[in-house]
DRENDO-1510 file (C-alpha; in Angstrom, 1 decimal, always signed):
<recs>
REC; n; res; u; v; w
REC; 1; UNK; +0.0; +0.0; +0.0 .
REC; 2; UNK; +1.0; +3.6; -0.6 .
REC; 3; UNK; +0.7; +6.5; +1.8 .
REC; 4; UNK; -2.7; +8.3; +1.3 .
REC; 5; UNK; -0.9; +11.6; +1.9 .
REC; 6; UNK; +0.7; +11.3; -1.5 .
REC; 7; UNK; -2.6; +11.8; -3.2 .
REC; 8; UNK; -5.4; +14.3; -3.6 .
REC; 9; UNK; -7.7; +13.0; -0.9 .
REC; 10; UNK; -10.5; +15.5; -1.7 .
REC; 11; UNK; -10.6; +14.3; -5.3 .
REC; 12; UNK; -10.8; +10.6; -4.3 .
REC; 13; UNK; -13.5; +11.4; -1.8 .
REC; 14; UNK; -15.5; +13.2; -4.6 .
REC; 15; UNK; -15.2; +10.0; -6.7 .
REC; 16; UNK; -16.5; +7.9; -3.8 .
REC; 17; UNK; -19.4; +10.3; -3.1 .
REC; 18; UNK; -20.4; +10.2; -6.8 .
REC; 19; UNK; -20.3; +6.4; -6.8 .
REC; 20; UNK; -22.4; +6.2; -3.6 .
REC; 21; UNK; -25.0; +8.7; -4.9 .
REC; 22; UNK; -25.2; +6.8; -8.3 .
REC; 23; UNK; -25.4; +3.3; -6.9 .
REC; 24; UNK; -27.1; +3.8; -3.6 .
REC; 25; UNK; -24.2; +2.0; -1.9 .
REC; 26; UNK; -23.9; +4.2; +1.2 .
REC; 27; UNK; -21.1; +2.5; +3.1 .
REC; 28; UNK; -18.5; +4.4; +5.1 .
REC; 29; UNK; -15.4; +3.5; +3.0 .
REC; 30; UNK; -11.9; +3.3; +4.3 .
REC; 31; UNK; -9.7; +4.3; +1.4 .
REC; 32; UNK; -6.1; +3.1; +0.8 .
REC; 33; UNK; -3.9; +3.3; -2.3 .
REC; 34; UNK; -3.1; -0.1; -3.8 .
REC; 35; UNK; -1.1; +1.0; -6.8 .
REC; 36; UNK; +0.3; +4.1; -8.5 .
REC; 37; UNK; +1.6; +4.0; -12.1 .
REC; 38; UNK; +5.4; +4.2; -12.4 .
REC; 39; UNK; +5.3; +6.0; -15.7 .
REC; 40; UNK; +2.2; +8.2; -14.9 .
REC; 41; UNK; +2.6; +8.7; -11.2 .
REC; 42; UNK; +0.6; +12.0; -11.1 .
REC; 43; UNK; -2.4; +10.6; -13.1 .
REC; 44; UNK; -3.1; +6.9; -12.7 .
REC; 45; UNK; -4.0; +5.3; -9.4 .
REC; 46; UNK; -5.8; +2.3; -7.9 .
REC; 47; UNK; -7.5; +2.5; -4.5 .
REC; 48; UNK; -9.1; -0.1; -2.3 .
REC; 49; UNK; -12.4; +0.9; -0.8 .
REC; 50; UNK; -12.9; -1.2; +2.4 .
REC; 51; UNK; -16.2; -1.3; +4.2 .
REC; 52; UNK; -17.4; -2.8; +7.5 .
REC; 53; UNK; -20.4; -4.7; +6.1 .
REC; 54; UNK; -19.4; -6.0; +2.7 .
REC; 55; UNK; -16.5; -7.1; +0.4 .
REC; 56; UNK; -13.9; -4.4; -0.6 .
REC; 57; UNK; -14.2; -2.6; -3.9 .
REC; 58; UNK; -11.5; -1.2; -6.1 .
REC; 59; UNK; -11.6; +2.3; -7.6 .
REC; 60; UNK; -9.3; +2.9; -10.6 .
REC; 61; UNK; -8.6; +6.6; -11.3 .
REC; 62; UNK; -7.1; +8.4; -14.2 .
REC; 63; UNK; -6.9; +12.2; -13.9 .
REC; 64; UNK; -5.4; +13.0; -17.3 .
REC; 65; UNK; -7.5; +15.6; -19.2 .
REC; 66; UNK; -9.9; +14.1; -21.7 .
REC; 67; UNK; -8.8; +10.5; -21.1 .
REC; 68; UNK; -10.9; +7.6; -22.4 .
REC; 69; UNK; -8.7; +4.8; -21.1 .
REC; 70; UNK; -11.0; +3.7; -18.3 .
REC; 71; UNK; -14.2; +4.0; -20.4 .
REC; 72; UNK; -12.6; +1.7; -23.0 .
REC; 73; UNK; -11.5; -0.8; -20.4 .
REC; 74; UNK; -14.9; -0.9; -18.7 .
REC; 75; UNK; -16.6; -1.5; -22.0 .
REC; 76; UNK; -14.2; -4.3; -22.8 .
REC; 77; UNK; -14.9; -6.0; -19.5 .
REC; 78; UNK; -18.6; -5.7; -20.0 .
REC; 79; UNK; -18.3; -7.1; -23.6 .
REC; 80; UNK; -16.2; -10.1; -22.4 .
REC; 81; UNK; -18.5; -11.0; -19.5 .
REC; 82; UNK; -20.8; -13.2; -21.6 .
REC; 83; UNK; -17.8; -15.1; -22.9 .
REC; 84; UNK; -16.5; -15.8; -19.4 .
REC; 85; UNK; -19.7; -16.2; -17.4 .
REC; 86; UNK; -20.3; -19.8; -18.3 .
REC; 87; UNK; -16.8; -20.8; -17.2 .
REC; 88; UNK; -16.0; -22.3; -13.9 .
REC; 89; UNK; -12.2; -21.9; -13.8 .
REC; 90; UNK; -11.5; -18.7; -15.6 .
REC; 91; UNK; -13.2; -15.3; -14.9 .
REC; 92; UNK; -12.9; -11.5; -15.1 .
REC; 93; UNK; -12.9; -8.8; -12.5 .
REC; 94; UNK; -16.5; -7.9; -11.9 .
REC; 95; UNK; -17.5; -4.3; -13.1 .
REC; 96; UNK; -19.6; -2.3; -10.7 .
REC; 97; UNK; -19.7; +1.4; -11.8 .
REC; 98; UNK; -18.3; +3.7; -14.5 .
REC; 99; UNK; -18.3; +7.4; -14.0 .
REC; 100; UNK; -19.9; +9.4; -16.8 .
REC; 101; UNK; -16.8; +11.5; -16.8 .
REC; 102; UNK; -14.7; +8.5; -17.7 .
REC; 103; UNK; -12.1; +9.4; -15.0 .
REC; 104; UNK; -12.8; +6.5; -12.7 .
REC; 105; UNK; -14.5; +3.2; -12.5 .
REC; 106; UNK; -15.3; +0.7; -9.6 .
REC; 107; UNK; -14.9; -3.1; -9.7 .
REC; 108; UNK; -15.1; -5.8; -7.2 .
REC; 109; UNK; -11.9; -6.6; -5.2 .
REC; 110; UNK; -10.3; -9.9; -6.1 .
REC; 111; UNK; -9.2; -12.2; -3.3 .
REC; 112; UNK; -6.1; -14.2; -3.9 .
REC; 113; UNK; -2.5; -13.7; -4.9 .
REC; 114; UNK; -1.3; -12.6; -8.3 .
REC; 115; UNK; +0.6; -15.0; -10.5 .
REC; 116; UNK; +3.8; -13.0; -10.1 .
REC; 117; UNK; +3.5; -13.1; -6.3 .
REC; 118; UNK; +3.3; -16.8; -6.3 .
REC; 119; UNK; +6.1; -17.4; -8.9 .
REC; 120; UNK; +8.5; -15.0; -7.2 .
REC; 121; UNK; +8.0; -16.1; -3.6 .
REC; 122; UNK; +8.8; -18.5; -2.2 .
REC; 123; UNK; +10.0; -19.8; -5.6 .
REC; 124; UNK; +8.4; -23.2; -5.2 .
REC; 125; UNK; +9.0; -24.7; -8.7 .
REC; 126; UNK; +6.1; -27.1; -8.5 .
REC; 127; UNK; +3.7; -24.3; -7.5 .
REC; 128; UNK; +5.2; -22.1; -10.3 .
REC; 129; UNK; +4.4; -24.8; -12.8 .
REC; 130; UNK; +0.7; -24.7; -11.8 .
REC; 131; UNK; +0.8; -20.9; -12.2 .
REC; 132; UNK; +1.9; -21.2; -15.8 .
REC; 133; UNK; -0.7; -23.9; -16.5 .
REC; 134; UNK; -3.5; -21.6; -15.1 .
REC; 135; UNK; -2.1; -18.7; -17.1 .
REC; 136; UNK; -2.3; -20.7; -20.3 .
REC; 137; UNK; -5.8; -21.8; -19.5 .
REC; 138; UNK; -7.0; -18.2; -18.9 .
REC; 139; UNK; -5.3; -16.8; -22.0 .
REC; 140; UNK; -6.6; -19.6; -24.2 .
REC; 141; UNK; -10.2; -18.6; -23.3 .
REC; 142; UNK; -9.6; -14.9; -23.9 .
REC; 143; UNK; -8.0; -15.7; -27.3 .
REC; 144; UNK; -11.2; -17.7; -28.1 .
REC; 145; UNK; -13.4; -14.6; -27.6 .
REC; 146; UNK; -13.2; -13.7; -31.3 .
REC; 147; UNK; -12.3; -15.8; -34.3 .
REC; 148; UNK; -8.5; -15.7; -34.9 .
REC; 149; UNK; -7.1; -14.2; -38.1 .
REC; 150; UNK; -3.8; -15.1; -39.9 .
REC; 151; UNK; -1.4; -12.2; -40.0 .
REC; 152; UNK; +2.3; -11.8; -40.9 .
REC; 153; UNK; +4.9; -11.3; -38.3 .
REC; 154; UNK; +7.4; -8.4; -38.4 .
REC; 155; UNK; +9.9; -8.1; -35.6 .
REC; 156; UNK; +12.1; -5.2; -36.7 .
REC; 157; UNK; +10.5; -3.1; -33.9 .
REC; 158; UNK; +12.6; -5.1; -31.4 .
REC; 159; UNK; +15.8; -4.2; -33.1 .
REC; 160; UNK; +14.8; -0.6; -33.4 .
REC; 161; UNK; +13.9; -0.4; -29.7 .
REC; 162; UNK; +17.2; -2.0; -28.7 .
REC; 163; UNK; +19.1; +0.5; -30.9 .
REC; 164; UNK; +17.2; +3.4; -29.4 .
REC; 165; UNK; +18.0; +2.2; -25.8 .
REC; 166; UNK; +21.7; +1.9; -26.6 .
REC; 167; UNK; +21.8; +5.4; -28.0 .
REC; 168; UNK; +19.7; +7.1; -25.3 .
REC; 169; UNK; +21.1; +5.5; -22.2 .
REC; 170; UNK; +24.3; +3.7; -21.0 .
REC; 171; UNK; +23.3; +0.0; -20.7 .
REC; 172; UNK; +25.1; -2.0; -18.0 .
REC; 173; UNK; +25.4; -4.8; -20.7 .
REC; 174; UNK; +28.8; -5.5; -22.1 .
REC; 175; UNK; +28.9; -3.9; -25.6 .
REC; 176; UNK; +30.6; -6.9; -27.1 .
REC; 177; UNK; +28.2; -9.4; -25.6 .
REC; 178; UNK; +25.2; -7.3; -26.6 .
REC; 179; UNK; +26.5; -6.9; -30.1 .
REC; 180; UNK; +26.6; -10.7; -30.4 .
REC; 181; UNK; +23.1; -11.2; -29.2 .
REC; 182; UNK; +21.7; -8.4; -31.4 .
REC; 183; UNK; +23.4; -9.9; -34.5 .
REC; 184; UNK; +21.8; -13.3; -33.8 .
REC; 185; UNK; +18.5; -11.7; -33.2 .
REC; 186; UNK; +18.7; -9.6; -36.4 .
REC; 187; UNK; +19.5; -12.8; -38.4 .
REC; 188; UNK; +16.5; -14.6; -36.9 .
REC; 189; UNK; +14.2; -11.6; -37.5 .
REC; 190; UNK; +15.2; -11.4; -41.1 .
REC; 191; UNK; +14.6; -15.1; -41.7 .
REC; 192; UNK; +11.2; -15.1; -40.0 .
REC; 193; UNK; +9.9; -11.8; -41.4 .
REC; 194; UNK; +6.5; -12.3; -43.1 .
REC; 195; UNK; +5.9; -15.7; -41.5 .
REC; 196; UNK; +2.2; -16.4; -40.8 .
REC; 197; UNK; +1.0; -16.1; -37.2 .
REC; 198; UNK; -2.4; -15.9; -35.6 .
REC; 199; UNK; -3.8; -12.6; -34.4 .
REC; 200; UNK; -6.5; -12.6; -31.7 .
REC; 201; UNK; -8.2; -10.2; -29.4 .
REC; 202; UNK; -5.4; -9.9; -26.8 .
REC; 203; UNK; -4.9; -8.6; -23.3 .
REC; 204; UNK; -2.0; -6.4; -24.3 .
REC; 205; UNK; -0.3; -6.3; -20.9 .
REC; 206; UNK; -0.6; -9.9; -19.7 .
REC; 207; UNK; +2.2; -9.9; -17.1 .
REC; 208; UNK; +2.0; -11.9; -13.9 .
REC; 209; UNK; +0.5; -9.0; -11.9 .
REC; 210; UNK; -2.7; -9.0; -14.1 .
REC; 211; UNK; -3.8; -12.6; -13.3 .
REC; 212; UNK; -5.2; -13.2; -9.8 .
REC; 213; UNK; -5.3; -16.8; -8.7 .
REC; 214; UNK; -8.2; -17.5; -6.4 .
REC; 215; UNK; -9.4; -20.9; -5.1 .
REC; 216; UNK; -9.7; -22.9; -8.3 .
REC; 217; UNK; -10.5; -19.8; -10.4 .
REC; 218; UNK; -8.2; -17.5; -12.3 .
REC; 219; UNK; -9.2; -13.9; -12.7 .
REC; 220; UNK; -7.9; -11.5; -15.4 .
REC; 221; UNK; -7.8; -7.8; -14.8 .
REC; 222; UNK; -6.5; -4.5; -16.3 .
REC; 223; UNK; -7.7; -4.3; -19.9 .
REC; 224; UNK; -6.4; -0.8; -20.7 .
REC; 225; UNK; -4.0; -2.1; -23.4 .
REC; 226; UNK; -6.4; -4.7; -24.9 .
REC; 227; UNK; -6.6; -4.9; -28.7 .
REC; 228; UNK; -6.3; -7.3; -31.6 .
REC; 229; UNK; -2.7; -8.3; -32.2 .
REC; 230; UNK; -0.4; -11.3; -32.6 .
REC; 231; UNK; -1.3; -13.8; -29.9 .
REC; 232; UNK; +2.3; -14.6; -29.2 .
REC; 233; UNK; +2.9; -11.2; -27.5 .
REC; 234; UNK; +0.5; -12.1; -24.7 .
REC; 235; UNK; +2.3; -15.4; -24.3 .
REC; 236; UNK; +5.7; -13.7; -24.1 .
REC; 237; UNK; +4.4; -11.2; -21.5 .
REC; 238; UNK; +3.3; -14.0; -19.2 .
REC; 239; UNK; +6.1; -16.5; -19.7 .
REC; 240; UNK; +8.9; -14.0; -19.3 .
REC; 241; UNK; +8.4; -13.9; -15.5 .
REC; 242; UNK; +10.0; -17.3; -15.5 .
REC; 243; UNK; +13.4; -15.6; -16.0 .
REC; 244; UNK; +13.5; -14.9; -12.3 .
REC; 245; UNK; +13.3; -18.5; -11.3 .
REC; 246; UNK; +16.6; -20.5; -10.6 .
REC; 247; UNK; +17.5; -22.8; -13.5 .
REC; 248; UNK; +20.4; -24.9; -14.7 .
REC; 249; UNK; +21.4; -24.3; -18.4 .
REC; 250; UNK; +20.0; -27.8; -19.3 .
REC; 251; UNK; +16.6; -26.7; -18.1 .
REC; 252; UNK; +16.4; -23.6; -20.3 .
REC; 253; UNK; +15.1; -23.7; -23.8 .
REC; 254; UNK; +16.1; -21.7; -26.9 .
REC; 255; UNK; +13.6; -19.0; -25.8 .
REC; 256; UNK; +15.4; -18.4; -22.5 .
REC; 257; UNK; +12.5; -19.8; -20.6 .
REC; 258; UNK; +12.6; -23.0; -18.6 .
REC; 259; UNK; +11.2; -25.9; -20.7 .
REC; 260; UNK; +9.0; -27.0; -17.8 .
REC; 261; UNK; +7.3; -23.6; -17.6 .
REC; 262; UNK; +6.6; -23.6; -21.3 .
REC; 263; UNK; +5.3; -27.1; -21.2 .
REC; 264; UNK; +2.9; -26.3; -18.3 .
REC; 265; UNK; +1.6; -23.2; -20.1 .
REC; 266; UNK; +0.8; -25.1; -23.3 .
REC; 267; UNK; -1.1; -27.9; -21.4 .
REC; 268; UNK; -4.1; -25.6; -21.5 .
REC; 269; UNK; -3.3; -23.1; -24.2 .
REC; 270; UNK; -4.5; -24.8; -27.4 .
REC; 271; UNK; -4.2; -22.2; -30.2 .
REC; 272; UNK; -1.8; -22.9; -33.0 .
REC; 273; UNK; +1.5; -21.3; -32.3 .
REC; 274; UNK; +4.5; -20.9; -34.6 .
REC; 275; UNK; +7.2; -21.8; -32.0 .
REC; 276; UNK; +10.1; -20.3; -34.0 .
REC; 277; UNK; +8.2; -16.9; -33.9 .
REC; 278; UNK; +7.5; -17.3; -30.2 .
REC; 279; UNK; +11.2; -18.1; -29.5 .
REC; 280; UNK; +12.4; -15.2; -31.5 .
REC; 281; UNK; +9.9; -12.8; -29.8 .
REC; 282; UNK; +10.8; -14.1; -26.3 .
REC; 283; UNK; +14.5; -13.6; -26.9 .
REC; 284; UNK; +13.8; -10.1; -28.2 .
REC; 285; UNK; +11.7; -9.2; -25.1 .
REC; 286; UNK; +14.3; -10.5; -22.7 .
REC; 287; UNK; +17.0; -8.7; -24.5 .
REC; 288; UNK; +15.1; -5.4; -24.4 .
REC; 289; UNK; +14.5; -5.8; -20.6 .
REC; 290; UNK; +18.3; -6.5; -20.2 .
REC; 291; UNK; +19.4; -3.5; -22.2 .
REC; 292; UNK; +16.9; -1.2; -20.3 .
REC; 293; UNK; +19.0; -1.6; -17.2 .
REC; 294; UNK; +21.4; +1.3; -17.2 .
REC; 295; UNK; +24.8; +1.6; -15.4 .
REC; 296; UNK; +23.3; +4.1; -13.1 .
REC; 297; UNK; +20.3; +1.9; -12.3 .
REC; 298; UNK; +22.5; -1.1; -11.8 .
REC; 299; UNK; +24.6; +0.7; -9.3 .
REC; 300; UNK; +21.6; +2.1; -7.4 .
REC; 301; UNK; +19.3; -1.0; -7.1 .
REC; 302; UNK; +20.0; -4.4; -5.7 .
REC; 303; UNK; +16.7; -5.6; -7.4 .
REC; 304; UNK; +18.0; -4.5; -10.8 .
REC; 305; UNK; +21.4; -6.1; -10.2 .
REC; 306; UNK; +19.6; -9.4; -9.5 .
REC; 307; UNK; +17.4; -8.9; -12.5 .
REC; 308; UNK; +20.4; -8.2; -14.7 .
REC; 309; UNK; +22.2; -11.3; -13.6 .
REC; 310; UNK; +19.1; -13.5; -14.2 .
REC; 311; UNK; +18.6; -12.1; -17.7 .
REC; 312; UNK; +22.3; -12.4; -18.6 .
REC; 313; UNK; +22.1; -16.1; -17.6 .
REC; 314; UNK; +19.0; -16.7; -19.6 .
REC; 315; UNK; +20.1; -14.8; -22.7 .
REC; 316; UNK; +23.5; -16.5; -22.8 .
REC; 317; UNK; +21.9; -19.9; -22.5 .
REC; 318; UNK; +19.2; -19.1; -25.1 .
REC; 319; UNK; +21.4; -17.6; -27.8 .
REC; 320; UNK; +23.9; -20.5; -27.5 .
REC; 321; UNK; +21.1; -22.8; -28.9 .
REC; 322; UNK; +19.7; -22.8; -32.4 .
REC; 323; UNK; +16.4; -21.1; -32.7 .
REC; 324; UNK; +14.4; -24.1; -33.9 .
REC; 325; UNK; +15.2; -26.6; -31.1 .
</recs>
């Protein structure tokens, strides 16, 4: 939780008053900040509304002028409800109220831990495997919400992003090692350019913090980046948290992800996947995350030093293997 003093309490209280007046829910809410955007720290917040005689609620707020993000997200959740309602093991966060201004909405609070919390602590590899299985199951159902289309894959954006990061920051990565990885990635991107790949309605930000694992039910949340795109990008977003788990080189596949985590994910994810494209995209994503760690950030943060070491290990192991293993 974040200190409430960091926020405009009067504004949040106004939102709660509007919600109470519109819905007739007159509880005396205790408000605490659950999350604050790292990149938009003055605009985007998530608050928990606790009450003495009912389940907590979540108020998501965006103070940017003219924003439509939350209106779009609320509409997506409502549209997807019929697709998820008949399911017993996969579900969505339940919508409660959307402000006519579009600046906030209210949903039910989800009980349970996020996939990331379970995978990262206490790093029980058997339990982590079940997290990846449940992630594949939830994503498979989302990707079934609209008929898939066949598109062509273009990965030059990864090379362009890496080049931009190298020129605008001072990466901690060894220049010679980085150059070798980029050369191999560029060769793979060139060979795979134009290859067919399915596009589906996708989450757009399917990291481990956006899947809450309740008792037997997996809940997806945060649809602000949802759109139709290549399905493999959602898979990459979810699987990449595996990079923080301990692994011997023999356990790591050409993608940089442990073979066991990939296997568990695809027990329930049933869409056709071009695994060469998935491997290439995963390598590119891990490489981008590695290059993003600057010398200054590496020196300042123990967490980033740990992250750097894990990514270095995974990338070295991945690029030592042929792409199509």
